[in-house]
N, C-alpha and C positions, 0 to 999 in steps of 0.2 A: 247701862240700860237705855234703850231708845224711847223717846217720847211718842205719843200718838201722832203728833205732827210729823216727826221724822219718819215714822212708819208709813205715812200717806204719800211720801215723796216717791215719784217714779222718775226714771231716767231714760233718755234716748241717746245712744252713742253718737248718732249723726249730728246732734246739736253742737257738740264741741268742735266739729269739723266745719259746720256751715254758718255758725252764728256771726262770726266776724265779717266774712264776705257779704252776708246779707245786711248786716248793720251798716257797712260802707255804702251800699246802695240806698238804704233807708235814710241815711243822713242827708243824701242828696234829694230824694224825691218826696219825703214827707214835709209837711209844713213845719215852720219853726216852733209854733205853739198850737195847742188844741187837743182834741180827744182822738186817740187812735183806737179803733175797734179791731181787736185781733180775733179772727174766727178759727175755731178748732185749735185752741192753744195747746192741747195735748198734755205733756208733762208739766208745762209752765216754765221750763228752763229758758225758752226764747223770750217769754214775757219779762222775766227778771233781767235778762241780759240787755234787752232793748230799752226797758224802762230806766235801767241804770245808765245806759249809754246815751239816752236822749232825755235828760232830766227836765227839759222845758215842756215835754209832751206828757199828757195824762194817758196812761195805758190801761185799756179795759180788756182783760183776757176773757175768753168764753170757751165753753165746750158743752157737749150735750150729755156726757156721761158723768155720774156722780164720782167715780174713781178719778177721772181726769180733773174734775173741779176740786176735789180734795188735794190732789197733787199740786195743782196750780197754787192754791192757797198756802200749802205747806212750804213751797219754794219761796213764795212772796213773804211769808212770815219770817223766814230765815234771812232774806235779803233786807227787809225793812225799808224798801224804797217808798218814799212818801207819795210818789206819782203813780203807783201801781194799785189799781182798784181791786177789790175782792172779785173773784171769778163769778161770772154770770152764766146761767144755763141758757143755751141758745142752740136751736136746731135750724140750720139754714133753710130747710124745706118748709118750715112753719112760718108763714107770713101773717101779719107783720112781725118783724123782729122786736124784742123787748126794749130795744134802744132806738129812739126816734131819729137821732141825728149823730153823725160823727164827722170829723174833719179828714179822716183817712180810714181805710179798711185794709188790713193785712191778713193774708191767709197763706200759710206755709204747709206744703206737703199734705194737702187734703184731697184735692179733686181726683187724684189717681187711686186713692184708697176709699172711694165712695162711689155709689151708683151715679149715672149721668144726671139724675134729678138733683143731686147736690150741687153740681156745677151751675145749673139753671137757678137753683135757689140762692146760691151765693151771689150770682150776678144780679138777680132780681132784687134781693135784699139790699145789696150795696147801692144799687141805683136809687133805692127809696130813701136811704139815709144820708147819702153824700150830696153836698152842694156842688154847683158848677165848678169845674176845674180841680176838684178834689181827687186824690189818687186811690185806686184799688191796686194793691200790690199782691201778686201771686208768685209763689216760688215752688219749683219742683221740676220733674222731668216731663217733657212734652214730646209728642211726635211733631214733625214739621213737614208739611206737604204730604202728610199721610205716611211718612217713613220715620223709623227710629233714627236718632242721631248717633247712636253708639250700640255696639253689640251688647254691652252691659245693660242698657235700657231695655233691649229686646228680651234678655233673660229675666230682668226684673218684672217686666209685664207678664211673662209666662208664669212666673211665681205668683204674682198678684191674682191672676185668673184662676189659679188652683185654689186660692182662698175663697174667691167669689167671682163668678163669671161676669158680673157687672162692674168689677174693678178693672182698671187699666189706664194706660197713659192716654190723655186726651190730645186730639189734633189741635195744634195752636190756631190754625185758621178757622176751625169750627168754633172754638171758644171766642175768637175775635168777632166772628160773624154774629154769634148770639149776643155778645156784649154790645155790638153796634146797634142791634135791634132794640136793646134796652137802654140806649142813651149814652154809650161810651164811645170815645174817639178810638182810632186805631192805636194798638199798643206799642210801647217802646219795649224792646227786649234786650236783656244783658246776659251774655254768656257767663255762667257760674261754674265753680269747680264740680267735678264728678258728673259732668254731662247734664247739669240742671240749668234752668233758665230763671231769671227774674223777668216777670212780665208786668208792665205797669200800664194800666188803663186810667184814663182821666174822664171824669163825668163831663159830658157836653152841656 
């Protein structure tokens, strides 16, 4: 018989494929200690993996939906990581955010499955909570120079737009331009598996 906590757990197949490559980048770009604010934590599987792999950092997962929040806390309860905080309700477009300060912000696979206002909300909120030099880490598929980097990304975007016309891969240069307006330096990019990118902005 499953417990209510186990029933709340959701799973995303992509997590098992991308969590270790992402962790390798995070180990390099995140501070050694401090508070990491994860935006749109989804199932909570990434939060558990990163909190476990980065034990000197405090990990604050967030999402805006009650089902996601319940899943995050269910995974966290199973893992028992002391540095993983209870999930916090957060909508990136609702300013100010419920957390006033963080030493890093991490957002994985969100901006392409949300309207453009979510990208602006993410950048604006991160700019408000991060100190100078602190990283904002984004992961997912992007267009570069207005073009898809792989046929699979083009097909993925077509599928996304069938779900919602406001969804879609964002152009990296457009995101960087908006980030610059909000106080971030030019991004570092790292090629990742499955035609994804790690994009690291630092607060100026």
